[in-house]
C-alpha positions in Angstrom: 0.0 0.0 0.0 1.5 3.3 -1.1 1.5 6.1 1.4 -0.7 8.8 -0.2 0.3 12.5 -0.4 -2.8 13.3 1.8 -1.5 11.1 4.6 2.0 12.7 4.3 0.3 16.0 4.5 -1.7 14.9 7.5 1.5 13.9 9.3 3.2 17.2 8.5 0.1 19.2 9.5 -0.1 17.3 12.9 3.6 17.9 13.6 3.3 21.6 12.9 0.1 21.9 15.0 2.0 20.5 18.1 4.6 23.2 17.8 1.9 25.8 17.2 0.4 24.9 20.6 3.7 25.6 22.2 4.3 28.9 20.4 2.8 31.1 23.1 5.0 29.6 25.8 8.0 31.2 27.5 11.1 29.0 27.7 10.6 28.6 31.4 7.2 27.0 30.9 8.5 24.0 29.0 10.0 22.1 32.0 7.4 22.6 34.7 5.6 19.6 36.2 3.3 20.6 39.1 1.8 17.1 39.6 2.5 13.6 38.3 -0.5 13.6 35.9 0.8 16.8 34.2 3.9 16.3 32.0 6.2 19.2 31.0 5.5 20.6 27.5 9.0 19.7 26.3 8.5 16.1 27.3 5.4 15.9 25.1 7.4 17.3 22.2 10.1 14.7 22.7 7.8 11.7 23.4 5.6 12.2 20.3 8.9 12.4 18.2 10.4 9.3 19.9 7.2 7.4 18.9 7.9 7.8 15.2 11.6 7.1 15.6 11.1 4.0 17.7 8.2 2.4 15.9 8.8 3.5 12.3 12.3 4.9 11.5 14.3 2.4 13.5 12.3 -0.5 12.0 11.7 0.5 8.4 14.4 2.9 7.3 17.6 1.0 6.8 19.9 4.1 6.7 18.5 5.6 9.8 20.6 6.1 12.9 19.1 6.8 16.3 19.4 10.5 17.1 20.3 10.1 20.8 20.6 6.7 22.6 19.4 8.3 25.8 16.1 9.5 24.3 14.4 6.2 24.6 15.0 6.2 28.3 13.8 9.8 28.6 10.8 9.8 26.3 9.4 6.3 26.7 6.1 6.7 28.5 4.8 3.3 29.7 6.0 0.7 27.1 7.5 -2.1 29.2 8.4 -3.9 25.9 10.8 -1.1 25.1 12.6 -1.1 28.4 13.5 1.3 31.3 12.3 4.8 31.4 12.2 7.9 33.6 9.6 7.7 36.3 6.6 9.7 35.2 6.6 12.0 38.3 10.3 12.9 37.6 9.8 14.3 34.1 9.9 17.8 35.4 13.5 17.2 36.7 14.8 16.9 33.2 16.5 20.3 32.7 18.4 18.6 29.9 18.0 17.8 27.0 17.3 21.5 26.3 14.2 22.7 24.5 16.4 23.7 21.6 17.8 20.1 21.3 14.3 18.7 21.4 13.1 20.9 18.6 16.2 19.9 16.6 15.3 16.2 17.4 11.8 16.9 16.0 13.2 18.4 12.8 15.6 15.5 12.4 12.9 12.8 12.7 10.5 14.7 10.5 13.1 15.0 7.7 13.7 11.2 7.9 10.0 10.4 8.1 9.5 12.4 4.8 12.3 10.4 3.2 10.7 7.1 4.3 7.1 8.1 3.4 8.0 9.2 -0.1 9.1 5.7 -1.1 7.5 3.3 1.4 5.2 0.5 0.1 4.0 -1.1 3.3 0.6 -1.5 4.8 2.3 -2.1 8.2 4.0 1.3 8.0 0.7 2.9 7.1 -1.0 1.4 10.1 1.6 2.5 12.5 1.8 5.9 10.9 -1.9 6.4 11.5 -1.6 5.4 15.1 1.4 7.7 15.5 -0.5 10.7 14.1 -3.5 10.1 16.3 -1.2 9.4 19.2 0.3 12.9 18.7 -3.2 14.4 18.5 -3.9 12.9 21.9 -0.8 14.5 23.2 -1.9 17.8 21.6 -4.9 17.8 23.9 -2.8 16.8 26.8 -0.3 19.5 26.0 -3.1 22.1 26.1 -4.6 20.9 29.3 -1.2 20.4 30.9 -0.2 24.0 29.9 -3.5 25.2 31.4 -2.7 23.4 34.7 0.9 24.8 34.7 -0.3 28.4 34.2 -3.5 28.0 36.2 -1.4 27.1 39.3 0.8 30.1 38.9 -0.4 32.6 41.5 -0.6 35.5 39.0 -2.8 33.4 36.6 -0.9 34.3 33.4 -2.8 34.2 30.1 -1.8 31.5 27.6 -3.8 32.7 24.5 -7.1 34.2 23.4 -7.4 31.7 20.6 -9.2 29.0 22.5 -12.8 29.8 23.5 -13.5 27.5 26.4 -17.1 28.6 27.2 -19.5 28.6 24.3 -23.1 28.8 25.4 -25.5 26.1 24.1 -28.4 28.3 22.8 -30.9 25.5 22.3 -33.8 25.0 24.7 -33.3 22.2 27.2 -35.3 19.1 26.6 -35.1 15.4 27.3 -34.5 13.1 24.4 -36.4 9.8 24.7 -34.8 6.6 23.4 -36.9 3.4 23.1 -36.0 0.0 24.6 -34.3 -2.0 21.9 -31.2 -3.9 20.8 -28.5 -1.5 19.4 -25.2 -1.9 17.7 -22.2 -0.3 19.4 -18.6 0.3 18.2 -16.7 1.5 15.2 -18.1 0.4 11.8 -16.4 2.4 9.0 -13.0 2.1 7.3 -11.8 5.3 8.9 -9.2 5.2 11.6 -10.1 4.2 15.1 -8.3 2.9 18.2 -8.5 -0.8 19.0 -10.6 -0.2 22.1 -13.5 0.9 19.8 -13.6 -2.6 18.3 -15.3 -5.0 17.8 -18.8 -3.8 16.9 -21.4 -5.7 19.0 -25.0 -5.5 20.2 -26.3 -4.3 23.5 -29.8 -4.2 25.0 -30.9 -0.9 26.3 -34.0 -0.1 28.4 -36.1 3.0 27.8 -34.2 6.1 28.9 -34.1 9.8 28.5 -31.0 11.9 28.0 -30.6 15.7 28.2 -29.9 17.5 24.9 -27.7 20.0 26.9 -24.7 19.9 29.2 -25.0 20.9 32.8 -24.2 24.7 33.1 -22.2 26.6 35.6 -25.4 28.1 36.9 -26.9 24.6 37.6 -23.7 23.5 39.3 -23.6 26.6 41.4 -27.0 25.5 42.8 -25.4 22.3 43.8 -22.6 24.2 45.7 -25.1 26.6 47.3 -27.2 23.7 48.5 -24.2 22.3 50.3 -23.7 19.5 47.7 -20.0 19.2 48.7 -21.1 18.7 52.4 -23.8 16.1 51.9 -22.3 12.7 52.2 -25.6 11.1 51.0 -24.9 12.3 47.4 -21.4 10.7 47.1 -19.8 7.3 46.6 -17.8 6.4 49.7 -14.6 6.8 47.7 -15.8 10.1 46.4 -16.7 11.4 49.8 -13.2 10.5 51.1 -11.8 12.4 48.1 -13.8 15.5 48.9 -12.8 15.5 52.6 -9.1 14.6 52.1 -8.7 17.3 49.4 -11.1 19.9 50.8 -12.9 20.1 47.5 -15.5 22.9 47.4 -15.9 23.7 43.6 -14.8 22.6 40.2 -11.2 23.0 39.4 -10.0 26.5 38.4 -12.9 28.1 40.3 -11.9 30.9 42.6 -14.2 33.0 44.8 -13.0 36.6 44.7 -14.9 39.3 46.6 -17.9 37.0 47.0 -18.1 36.1 43.3 -17.0 33.0 41.4 -14.2 33.4 38.9 -12.6 30.8 36.6 -9.1 30.5 35.3 -9.2 29.9 31.6 -6.6 29.8 28.9 -7.2 33.5 28.3 -6.7 34.3 32.0 -8.9 34.7 35.1 -12.5 35.9 34.4 -15.9 36.0 36.1 -17.7 32.8 35.5 -20.1 32.7 32.6 -23.1 31.0 34.3 -24.7 29.9 31.1 -21.6 28.1 29.8 -21.2 24.3 30.4 -19.5 23.4 33.6 -16.0 22.0 33.1 -13.1 20.4 35.1 -15.2 18.2 37.3 -14.3 14.7 38.3 -16.5 11.6 37.9 -17.1 11.8 41.6 -18.6 15.3 41.3 -20.6 14.4 38.1 -22.1 11.4 40.0 -22.9 13.5 43.1 -24.5 16.3 41.0 -26.7 13.7 39.2 -27.8 12.4 42.5 -28.6 16.0 43.6 -30.8 16.3 40.5 -32.5 13.0 41.0 -31.0 11.8 37.8 -28.0 9.7 36.7 -25.1 9.7 34.2 -25.7 7.9 30.9 -23.8 4.7 30.1 -21.4 4.9 27.3 -23.8 2.8 25.2 -26.7 5.1 25.8 -24.5 8.1 24.9 -23.4 6.5 21.6 -27.0 5.6 20.6 -28.4 9.0 21.5 -25.5 11.3 20.4 -26.9 11.9 16.9 -29.8 13.8 18.6 -27.7 16.4 20.4 -24.7 18.6 19.9 -21.4 17.4 21.5 -17.8 18.5 21.5 -17.3 21.1 24.2 -16.6 18.8 27.1 -15.6 15.2 27.6 -18.7 13.7 29.2 -18.4 11.3 32.1 -20.4 8.1 31.7 -21.5 5.5 34.2 -19.5 2.9 32.3 -16.3 1.2 33.5 -13.5 1.1 30.9 -13.6 -2.5 29.8 -12.9 -4.4 26.6 -15.6 -4.9 24.1 -16.6 -8.5 23.2 -13.8 -10.2 21.1 -11.4 -7.4 21.8 -7.9 -8.5 20.8 -4.8 -6.8 22.1 -2.1 -6.3 19.5 1.2 -8.1 19.9 4.3 -6.2 21.0 4.7 -2.7 22.4 1.7 -1.3 20.5 -0.5 -3.8 22.3 0.2 -1.8 25.5 -1.5 1.2 24.0 -5.0 0.7 25.4 -5.6 -2.8 26.8 -3.5 -2.7 29.9 -5.4 0.3 31.2 -8.8 -1.4 31.3 -9.2 -1.4 35.0 -10.4 1.2 37.7 -11.2 3.8 35.1 -14.4 5.4 33.8 -15.3 6.0 30.1 -15.8 9.6 28.8 -17.5 10.2 25.5 -17.5 13.0 23.0 -14.6 15.4 22.8 -13.7 18.8 24.1 -12.6 22.3 23.0 -9.0 21.0 23.3 -9.5 18.0 21.0 -7.7 18.5 17.8 -9.4 18.6 14.4 -9.8 15.2 12.7 -9.6 13.4 16.0 -13.2 13.0 17.2 -15.9 10.5 16.4 -19.0 9.1 18.1 -17.3 5.8 19.0 -14.2 7.3 20.6 -13.7 6.0 24.1 -11.6 8.3 26.4 -10.9 7.1 29.9 -9.6 8.5 33.2 -9.5 7.6 36.9 -12.6 8.9 38.7 -10.8 11.7 40.7 -9.1 13.4 37.8 -10.4 16.7 36.5 -7.7 18.6 34.7 -9.2 17.7 31.4 -12.2 19.6 30.0 -14.7 17.3 31.6 -18.4 18.0 31.9 -21.8 16.5 32.7 -24.8 15.3 30.7 -27.7 13.9 32.7 -29.8 10.9 31.9 -32.8 9.3 33.6 
């Protein structure tokens, strides 16, 4: 299978977009790691480059020589098959390699990828290339949310950019969409790219249910706060209640009460909260408790997939009530790429949709995102069901 010009363009476009995300940063921003879950921007730049070098260039380009033997140790994320790596929580300690060297590394790998892709005739390369491109798109979203966390925990709340509009108001009237009891088909079904956790397509039985056509707003969530939702243990899972108490949680992440009014840190700086915008940066624990407060529940991922054609989505990753598990007949790939999704199918919740940070050409109705229930640095929101 010949690599098409369009796929080469897609590769180049993706690589350029990653660097465009980093363009507003100061050099000091590149190495900061406030918490384990947030990686320094320069690590993302190196890791996404290492992916192409490790899985494509080192395997398929005979003339290629590894750029730096230490980079596999530095930029390997979690691939046990590849070998030892820097502990995730220690990525912020890497003052070297310098940002300049990492950008030079990106240029070196891109140049050699172009050489390979102009002459390659391999379906295997095509498959890994597509995974690599979408892997980098995943890191583009992580880059943006990690940058927000880095800057949002700076006491002067510096602005990143005015480009990203986080809080678009859903102007449609709120209504409940009814879906009839039936057997429905779930999972990816086209020839377009998907990750292996979206396969294989299978049938599920769903009872009658209703799902909101709109996301929960900041105003609605403020009612939960004002009604002492964070103080009412009856609304929470036991683990969620422990999380609230241990971490003294009182509001969604990035909310700050200033002179008696709620403000929110956004990528464009600190602003008064737009009460009509969808709430964001809430954990699964908070989403569940809010649903209990409203005498509702969260949809399962299957209900979401069946109903999604009837509402607009894409502003927030939407927590579901589904555990992250393999679909029937799921088969994990052999080797390092088999570690990509399957080994994380435990103790996590599925999120559906996409967010304002999701790159173009990277969202689809069958996409299964997943995070641990307490995490909320992503653009996560709530859609209710009943």
